[in-house]
DRENDO-1510 file (C-alpha; in Angstrom, 1 decimal, always signed):
<recs>
REC; n; res; u; v; w
REC; 1; UNK; +0.0; +0.0; +0.0 .
REC; 2; UNK; +1.5; +3.4; -1.1 .
REC; 3; UNK; +0.2; +6.3; +1.0 .
REC; 4; UNK; +0.8; +9.8; -0.5 .
REC; 5; UNK; +0.0; +13.3; +0.5 .
REC; 6; UNK; -3.0; +14.2; -1.7 .
REC; 7; UNK; -1.5; +17.6; -2.4 .
REC; 8; UNK; +1.9; +16.3; -3.2 .
REC; 9; UNK; +1.7; +16.8; -6.9 .
REC; 10; UNK; -1.3; +19.1; -7.1 .
REC; 11; UNK; -0.1; +22.3; -8.9 .
REC; 12; UNK; -3.6; +23.9; -8.5 .
REC; 13; UNK; -3.2; +24.2; -4.7 .
REC; 14; UNK; -2.5; +27.8; -3.7 .
REC; 15; UNK; +0.3; +28.5; -1.2 .
REC; 16; UNK; -0.9; +29.2; +2.3 .
REC; 17; UNK; -0.8; +32.9; +3.0 .
REC; 18; UNK; +0.8; +33.6; +6.3 .
REC; 19; UNK; +0.1; +36.9; +8.0 .
REC; 20; UNK; +2.0; +38.8; +10.7 .
REC; 21; UNK; -0.2; +40.7; +13.2 .
REC; 22; UNK; +1.1; +43.7; +15.1 .
REC; 23; UNK; -0.6; +45.9; +17.7 .
REC; 24; UNK; +0.4; +49.4; +18.6 .
REC; 25; UNK; +0.0; +49.5; +22.4 .
REC; 26; UNK; -0.3; +53.3; +22.4 .
REC; 27; UNK; -3.2; +53.5; +20.0 .
REC; 28; UNK; -4.5; +49.9; +20.0 .
REC; 29; UNK; -4.4; +49.8; +16.2 .
REC; 30; UNK; -3.9; +46.3; +14.9 .
REC; 31; UNK; -2.0; +45.9; +11.6 .
REC; 32; UNK; -1.3; +42.9; +9.4 .
REC; 33; UNK; +1.2; +42.2; +6.7 .
REC; 34; UNK; +2.1; +39.2; +4.7 .
REC; 35; UNK; +5.1; +37.3; +5.9 .
REC; 36; UNK; +8.2; +38.5; +4.1 .
REC; 37; UNK; +6.7; +41.8; +3.1 .
REC; 38; UNK; +8.2; +45.1; +4.2 .
REC; 39; UNK; +6.8; +46.8; +7.3 .
REC; 40; UNK; +5.5; +49.7; +5.0 .
REC; 41; UNK; +3.1; +47.3; +3.3 .
REC; 42; UNK; +1.0; +46.7; +6.5 .
REC; 43; UNK; -2.7; +47.5; +6.7 .
REC; 44; UNK; -4.8; +48.6; +9.6 .
REC; 45; UNK; -7.5; +45.9; +10.3 .
REC; 46; UNK; -9.4; +47.8; +13.0 .
REC; 47; UNK; -10.0; +51.2; +11.5 .
REC; 48; UNK; -12.7; +52.0; +14.1 .
REC; 49; UNK; -9.8; +52.8; +16.5 .
REC; 50; UNK; -8.8; +55.6; +14.1 .
REC; 51; UNK; -12.3; +57.0; +14.0 .
REC; 52; UNK; -12.7; +60.3; +15.8 .
REC; 53; UNK; -14.2; +60.4; +19.2 .
REC; 54; UNK; -17.3; +62.4; +18.5 .
REC; 55; UNK; -19.2; +62.2; +21.7 .
REC; 56; UNK; -17.5; +65.1; +23.4 .
REC; 57; UNK; -18.4; +67.4; +20.5 .
REC; 58; UNK; -21.9; +66.1; +19.9 .
REC; 59; UNK; -22.9; +66.3; +23.5 .
REC; 60; UNK; -21.9; +70.0; +23.6 .
REC; 61; UNK; -23.2; +71.0; +20.2 .
REC; 62; UNK; -26.4; +69.1; +20.1 .
REC; 63; UNK; -28.7; +71.9; +20.9 .
REC; 64; UNK; -26.8; +74.9; +19.7 .
REC; 65; UNK; -28.0; +77.1; +16.8 .
REC; 66; UNK; -27.0; +80.3; +15.2 .
REC; 67; UNK; -24.5; +82.4; +17.1 .
REC; 68; UNK; -24.1; +79.8; +19.8 .
REC; 69; UNK; -22.9; +77.3; +17.2 .
REC; 70; UNK; -20.4; +79.9; +15.8 .
REC; 71; UNK; -19.1; +80.7; +19.2 .
REC; 72; UNK; -18.7; +77.0; +20.1 .
REC; 73; UNK; -16.8; +76.4; +16.9 .
REC; 74; UNK; -14.6; +79.4; +17.4 .
REC; 75; UNK; -13.8; +78.2; +20.9 .
REC; 76; UNK; -12.2; +75.0; +19.6 .
REC; 77; UNK; -8.6; +74.5; +18.8 .
REC; 78; UNK; -7.5; +73.8; +15.2 .
REC; 79; UNK; -7.0; +70.1; +16.0 .
REC; 80; UNK; -10.5; +69.9; +17.6 .
REC; 81; UNK; -12.1; +71.6; +14.5 .
REC; 82; UNK; -10.5; +69.0; +12.3 .
REC; 83; UNK; -11.8; +66.3; +14.6 .
REC; 84; UNK; -15.3; +67.8; +14.6 .
REC; 85; UNK; -15.3; +68.0; +10.8 .
REC; 86; UNK; -14.5; +64.2; +10.7 .
REC; 87; UNK; -17.5; +63.5; +12.9 .
REC; 88; UNK; -19.9; +64.9; +10.3 .
REC; 89; UNK; -18.5; +63.0; +7.3 .
</recs>
């Protein structure tokens, strides 16, 4: 009896893709890249971590209108304005 690996001579079988997973402990972003690929080719697999935290803006701005809204936006720093604009996209 001759036992053989059923995939031994099968040229149609794709190579198994191996992934390397990395987590940034500061931001909790999780990245993956194929084994052997450069670090620059990694992709973020949990983009919700990158999503802006909108609750602080929405809670403050929910009931504002007119000049109150303008004053609220003017009181924000440039970075906060950018973050606010990402909340509405």
